[in-house]
DOVEXKOL-188746 format. One record per atom (N, C-alpha, C): x, y, z; residue in three letters. Coordinates in steps of 0.001 Angstrom, whole numbers, plus 524288, in hexadecimal, padded with zeros to 5 digits. Each point is the difference from the previous one (the first is absolute). Example, Ala and Ser with C-alpha at 12.3 -4.5 7.8 and 13.67 -1.06 7.14 Angstrom:
DOVEXKOL-188746
833867E9C681E78ALA 7FC86804A680000ALA 80384804B080000ALA 7FEA28041A7FD30SER 80334804A68003CSER 7FCFE80442802DASER 
***
This chain:
DOVEXKOL-188746
F2B7A18CF1D54FBGLY 80555801187FF68GLY 800C2805E87FE45GLY 8040B8022180260VAL 8016A805517FED4VAL 805AD8006D7FF82VAL 8022B803487FD2ASER 80612800A080035SER 8020A8010D8052ESER 8037C7FCF1801EEGLY 802D28008580583GLY 7FC117FC3280378GLY 7FC207FE237FE6CGLY 7FCBA7FCB880302GLY 8003B7FA217FEC9GLY 7FC917FD15802D0MET 7FF5A7FAC47FEA6MET 7FCD07FF5A7FB56MET 8013B7FB9B7FD1BPRO 7FBB57FE727FBADPRO 7FA147FF80801EEPRO 7FCEE801927FC5EGLY 7FA877FEB980188GLY 7FE0C7FACE7FECFGLY 801827FC278028DASN 7FF557FAC57FE9CASN 7FE1A7FC26804D4ASN 7FEEC7FB587FF25ALA 7FEA37FCB3803F5ALA 805157FE7380327ALA 804857FFEC7FDC7ASP 805117FE6A8034BASP 800CD8043380382ASP 7FF4A805447FEA9SER 8010380410803E0SER 7FC467FF91804C8SER 7FA9A7FF407FEA9LEU 7FCBB7FFA7803F7LEU 800D07FB3C8039CLEU 801077FB4A7FDD8ALA 8018D7FB58802C7ALA 80444800BD803C0ALA 80443803257FE35TYR 803FC801C98036DTYR 7FE988032B8046ETYR 7FC2B8039D7FEC5LEU 7FEDF8044880420LEU 7FBE17FE258042DLEU 7FBD07FDA47FE5CLEU 7FC5F7FDA5803C1LEU 8019D7FD668048ALEU 803267FC9780004PRO 8020F7FD17804ECPRO 8037880397803B9PRO 80150804E27FE18LYS 8034F8037A802E2LYS 7FC36803F1802D8LYS 7FBD58008A7FECBMET 7FB8C80238802FBMET 7FE4A7FE928054EMET 7FF52803D78039CLEU 7FE4B7FD7680493LEU 7FA5B7FE1F7FFEFLEU 7FECC7FC11802E6PRO 7FB0D7FE8E80030PRO 7FAF380389800ADPRO 7FC48800617FD91GLY 7FC7F8044D800E5GLY 8016B805137FD25GLY 803C2800537FD42SER 8015E804A97FC6DSER 7FBE6802017FCF1SER 7FF378052B7FF0CTHR 7FC63801AF7FCD4THR 803928016B7FB2ETHR 7FEF87FE327FAFETRP 8031C800F77FB67TRP 7FD27800827FAE7TRP 801A7803357FCD1SER 7FD8C800F57FB15SER 8047C7FF3D7FBFBSER 7FE61800707FB59ILE 802FC7FEC17FB06ILE 7FF0F803B37FBACILE 8038E801327FD85THR 8006E803127FAF1THR 803997FDAD7FBCATHR 7FE6F800C27FBA9GLY 803AA7FE977FB5DGLY 7FFF7804BF7FC98GLY 80457800F87FDF8ILE 8009C804677FC6DILE 8002E7FE747FA1BILE 7FCD5802AD7FCBEGLY 7FFD37FEB97FA99GLY 7FD567FABD7FEAAGLY 803407FD897FD15ARG 7FDB37FB077FE5FARG 7FFC97FC0980496ARG 802B5800D0804B3ASP 7FF047FCF58040DASP 7FB81800A58036BASP 7FD1B804927FE7CHIS 7FB79801C080371HIS 7FBD07FB1C80060HIS 7FE127FE477FC2CLEU 7FB887FC3D8002BLEU 8025E7FAA2802B1LEU 804BF7FE2C7FE11PRO 801A17FAE0802C4PRO 800698005B805A4PRO 801AB8052F801BBCYS 801D4800B98057CCYS 7FAAA8005A802DBCYS 7FC03802BE7FE5BMET 7FB157FF1C80295MET 7FDB87FB0680055MET 7FFFD7FCB77FC39LEU 7FE147FAAF80018LEU 803B27FC2780426LEU 8050E801647FFA0LEU 8030F7FCF8803E0LEU 7FEDA801E2805DELEU 7FF728051480141GLY 7FEA9801EF804A6GLY 7FAE27FDD280179GLY 7FBC57FFD77FD02LEU 7FB187FE6080169LEU 800847F9AE80115LEU 802A87FD497FD30ALA 800847FADE800B0ALA 802E97FE7880576ALA 803AA803A58018BGLU 802E17FF278050CGLU 7FD86803218047EGLU 7FBA8801CB7FF4EGLY 7FD068025680474GLY 80202805E88018EGLY 801D0802E67FBE2CYS 8017B805A8801ABCYS 7FB128030280235CYS 801608040B802EEASP 7FBE0803238022BASP 7FE1A804AA7FC70ASP 80391801CB7FC66GLY 7FF1D804157FC53GLY 802FC7FF757FB31GLY 7FD33802487FBC8LEU 80262800AE7FAE0LEU 800E9805A47FEDCLEU 80445801357FE65ARG 80141805897FE3BARG 7FE7B800F07FA42ARG 7FCF3802E97FE1AVAL 7FF2D8013D7FA74VAL 7FFE0805557FEACVAL 800D48018B7FBA1GLY 800048059E7FE1DGLY 803F4800BA7FB70GLY 7FEFD804947FD92LEU 80326801A07FB79LEU 805AB8008A80183LEU 8010D800B28050FGLU 805BF8011A8016FGLU 802C27FA9B7FF60GLU 7FD827FBDE7FFFBASP 802917FA597FF76ASP 7FEF57FE567FA44ASP 7FBA7801177FD42ASN 7FFA17FD3F7FB61ASN 7FC768037E7FD34ASN 8002E8013A7FB4EILE 7FD48803BD7FCECILE 7FCA37FC977FB9CILE 800637FB2180009PHE 7FD487FD087FBE3PHE 7FC3C7FC76802E2PHE 7FBE87FF397FDADLEU 7FB677FC20801CALEU 801827FA597FD76LEU 80193800577FB67GLU 802647FB4F7FD4DGLU 80427802617FBCBGLU 802547FC7B7FD96LYS 803AC801637FB72LYS 7FE99803B67FD0FLYS 80228804ED7FFE6GLY 7FEB5803607FB9BGLY 7FA4C803C480209GLY 7FDAD7FEDD8047DVAL 7FB4D8024B80135VAL 801458036380487VAL 80038805907FFE3LEU 800948032180443LEU 7FB2B7FF3F80437LEU 80153800308042DALA 7FC787FF7A80436ALA 7FE3280538802FAALA 7FC34800278027BTHR 7FEB48045D803BETHR 800687FDC9805B1THR 801168031180429ASN 7FFF07FE478052AASN 7FB2D7FC4D801AFASN 7FBA5802B07FDB8ALA 7FAC07FCEA80103ALA 800667FAAC7FEA3ALA 801957FF887FAABGLN 800AC7FA437FE02GLN 803507FC618028EGLN 8041B8022D801EALEU 804197FCEF802DALEU 7FD627FE408056ELEU 7FDCA803B7802B3VAL 7FD477FE9080519VAL 7FB157FC677FEABVAL 7FC92800857FBE1GLU 7FC507FC1F7FEE5GLU 802377FABB7FF1BGLU 8041F7FFD57FCE3ARG 802A17FAC17FEE8ARG 801A97FD368058BARG 8022F80311802A7ALA 801C57FD708056FALA 7FBBF7FEAD80339ALA 7FB59802BF80023CYS 7FB4D7FEB0802C0CYS 7FDC37FA8E7FDE9CYS 7FFBF8001F7FB56LYS 7FE3F7FAC17FD8FLYS 803717FB6780132LYS 8049A8010380001LEU 8042E7FBB18019BLEU 7FE6A7FE33805B8LEU 800448045380368VAL 7FE6B7FF1880571VAL 7FB0B7FC4A800B1VAL 7FBEE801F97FD2DGLU 7FB637FD2B80028GLU 800BA7F9FB7FE5AGLU 802A57FFF27FBAALEU 800217FA6A7FD9DLEU 803947FC138039FLEU 80314802BE80324ALA 802E97FD278041BALA 7FCF47FF068050CALA 7FBA3801BE7FFC4GLY 7FC037FE7780453GLY 80143803598045DGLY 802D38041E7FF8DARG 800EA8044F803D7ARG 7FC54804A47FFA3ARG 7FFEF803A38039FTHR 7FC9F8045A80076THR 8031A805537FFC3THR 7FE23803847FD1AILE 802688052D7FFF2ILE 8003480255804F4ILE 8041D8029180171ALA 800308028B8054CALA 7FD69805917FF87ALA 7FD1F80104803C5THR 7FE09806198005CTHR 80474802C78028ATHR 7FF748050E80031ALA 803C380355802B2ALA 800CC7FEA58055CALA 7FAFA7FF1C802C4ALA 8002C7FE3180561ALA 802EE7FA80800E2ALA 7FF4F7FC727FBC5ASP 802A77FAED80137ASP 8059D800E87FF36ASP 8022C802D17FC2EALA 80511801627FF6CALA 802CE8025480488ALA 7FD36803BF80299ARG 801F48027E80467ARG 800D37FBD7804BCARG 7FB637FCC68007CGLU 800A67FBD080434GLU 804D07FC537FED7GLU 800847FE1B7FB1ELEU 804227FC5A7FEB3LEU 805368021A800EALEU 8007D805057FEA3LEU 804CB803048010CLEU 801118025180515LEU 7FBD17FF9980448GLY 800A9802008049DGLY 800298057C80064GLY 7FCAE802647FCB2LEU 80036806337FFFELEU 7FB6E801E780276LEU 7FFB18045580249THR 7FC0C8026E80244THR 7FD3D804477FC83THR 7FB3180025800CELYS 7FCDC803797FD11LYS 7FFE68060C801F7LYS 801B8803147FCD8HIS 80047805A7801CBHIS 7FA1A802157FFB3HIS 7FEAC803698040AVAL 7FA778021B7FFCCVAL 800BA805FF80048VAL 
***
């Protein structure tokens, strides 16, 4: 959820998912306190990517400031707990249909 945007919750995701074209590549982000719940929702619904970083959330938990590294580490742990694998740069390029510059 972000001002002017949709709330970061399961109802919003349930509304959006059926509107996507089959085979769509999608990722999820939550702002502030919606950050962790949105990552969990996205993983449960099969998202292709999680957006993490201090531009979206400055706290690791209530009252505890985070670093980018801590936020990425937490996301990686959640991905692994969900039985998924962390994409390499090459994996991400392939998923998004990008060519590698040489």
